[in-house]
C-alpha positions, 0 to 999 in steps of 0.5 A: 642093933638094940641099945643094951645088947651085950656080947660076952666072951669067955674061954670054953674050958677053965682049969680049976684055979686058972686066971682067965679073961672075960671080955664084953661089948655093949651096944650103946650110943654113949653120947656125952651131951656135948655133941650137936646134931648136924641137921638141927644144930640141937645138942644131943642129950647125954646117954651113956652107961654109968655102971657095970657089975660083974657076979659069979654064982650070985657074988659080986666080983667087981663094979665099974663106975663109968661115964660119958667119956667111953666110946660108942659100943664100949669094950670091957674086960676083966680078969677073974679066977674060978675054982668051980663051974657057975654062972657069970652075970653082968648087970649095967645101967645108963643115965637114962634109967635103962638096965640090962643084964647078961648071963653066960656059963662058966665051965671049970674042969 
Protein backbone atom coordinates (compact mmCIF):
# COMPACT_ATOMS: atom_id res chain seq x y z
CA UNK A 1 0.00 0.00 0.00
CA UNK A 2 1.06 3.55 -0.65
CA UNK A 3 2.18 5.76 2.22
CA UNK A 4 -0.55 8.16 3.32
CA UNK A 5 -3.52 6.13 2.12
CA UNK A 6 -6.36 6.38 4.64
CA UNK A 7 -9.37 4.22 5.37
CA UNK A 8 -12.11 6.14 7.17
CA UNK A 9 -15.20 4.60 8.73
CA UNK A 10 -18.28 6.59 9.75
CA UNK A 11 -21.87 5.42 10.39
CA UNK A 12 -24.09 5.36 7.27
CA UNK A 13 -26.84 7.36 8.93
CA UNK A 14 -26.73 9.63 11.92
CA UNK A 15 -29.65 11.24 13.76
CA UNK A 16 -29.54 15.01 14.22
CA UNK A 17 -27.53 15.79 17.37
CA UNK A 18 -26.35 12.19 17.84
CA UNK A 19 -22.78 11.57 18.97
CA UNK A 20 -21.01 9.18 16.59
CA UNK A 21 -17.56 7.67 16.17
CA UNK A 22 -15.12 8.38 13.33
CA UNK A 23 -12.41 5.74 12.84
CA UNK A 24 -9.38 5.98 10.57
CA UNK A 25 -6.30 3.93 9.71
CA UNK A 26 -3.42 5.53 7.80
CA UNK A 27 -0.85 3.43 5.94
CA UNK A 28 2.48 4.75 7.15
CA UNK A 29 5.77 3.08 8.25
CA UNK A 30 6.06 5.20 11.44
CA UNK A 31 9.82 4.74 11.87
CA UNK A 32 11.24 6.14 15.13
CA UNK A 33 14.77 6.71 13.89
CA UNK A 34 16.16 4.26 16.47
CA UNK A 35 15.78 0.98 14.56
CA UNK A 36 18.60 -0.54 12.50
CA UNK A 37 18.27 -2.24 9.13
CA UNK A 38 19.03 -5.92 9.77
CA UNK A 39 20.95 -6.34 6.49
CA UNK A 40 23.08 -3.18 6.52
CA UNK A 41 23.22 -2.33 10.22
CA UNK A 42 22.46 1.32 9.38
CA UNK A 43 19.85 3.30 11.30
CA UNK A 44 16.52 3.62 9.50
CA UNK A 45 15.71 7.37 9.33
CA UNK A 46 12.79 8.69 11.35
CA UNK A 47 9.55 8.88 9.35
CA UNK A 48 6.31 9.43 11.24
CA UNK A 49 3.02 11.34 11.24
CA UNK A 50 3.25 14.64 13.11
CA UNK A 51 -0.25 16.12 12.83
CA UNK A 52 -3.82 15.00 12.10
CA UNK A 53 -6.64 17.55 11.72
CA UNK A 54 -10.39 16.86 11.43
CA UNK A 55 -12.67 19.41 9.70
CA UNK A 56 -16.45 19.30 9.27
CA UNK A 57 -17.91 21.58 6.59
CA UNK A 58 -14.68 23.59 6.65
CA UNK A 59 -14.63 24.16 10.43
CA UNK A 60 -11.89 22.50 12.46
CA UNK A 61 -13.20 19.89 14.91
CA UNK A 62 -9.89 18.84 16.48
CA UNK A 63 -6.14 18.64 15.94
CA UNK A 64 -3.85 15.84 17.11
CA UNK A 65 -0.10 16.35 17.37
CA UNK A 66 1.59 12.97 17.18
CA UNK A 67 5.10 11.58 17.27
CA UNK A 68 7.30 8.59 16.57
CA UNK A 69 5.77 6.53 19.39
CA UNK A 70 2.76 5.43 17.32
CA UNK A 71 2.69 2.01 15.69
CA UNK A 72 2.98 1.33 11.97
CA UNK A 73 -0.31 2.06 10.15
CA UNK A 74 -1.76 4.02 13.09
CA UNK A 75 -5.43 3.96 14.07
CA UNK A 76 -7.21 7.15 15.12
CA UNK A 77 -10.75 7.57 16.47
CA UNK A 78 -12.75 10.55 17.66
CA UNK A 79 -16.34 11.14 18.66
CA UNK A 80 -18.29 13.99 17.10
CA UNK A 81 -21.81 15.38 17.02
CA UNK A 82 -23.45 16.82 13.89
CA UNK A 83 -26.74 18.67 13.41
CA UNK A 84 -26.52 18.74 9.61
CA UNK A 85 -25.15 16.65 6.74
CA UNK A 86 -21.80 17.64 5.33
CA UNK A 87 -18.25 16.71 4.48
CA UNK A 88 -15.67 15.47 6.96
CA UNK A 89 -12.13 16.24 5.78
CA UNK A 90 -9.12 14.80 7.55
CA UNK A 91 -5.72 16.36 6.82
CA UNK A 92 -2.49 14.77 8.01
CA UNK A 93 1.23 15.27 7.52
CA UNK A 94 4.54 13.65 8.41
CA UNK A 95 8.02 14.78 9.42
CA UNK A 96 9.36 14.41 5.86
CA UNK A 97 6.95 16.94 4.36
CA UNK A 98 4.30 14.47 3.18
CA UNK A 99 0.78 15.94 3.24
CA UNK A 100 -2.46 14.10 2.54
CA UNK A 101 -6.16 14.46 3.05
CA UNK A 102 -9.25 12.28 2.92
CA UNK A 103 -12.88 13.41 2.72
CA UNK A 104 -16.08 11.49 3.45
CA UNK A 105 -19.73 12.46 3.46
CA UNK A 106 -21.68 12.54 6.74
CA UNK A 107 -25.44 11.95 6.31
CA UNK A 108 -27.61 13.37 9.10
CA UNK A 109 -31.33 12.58 9.07
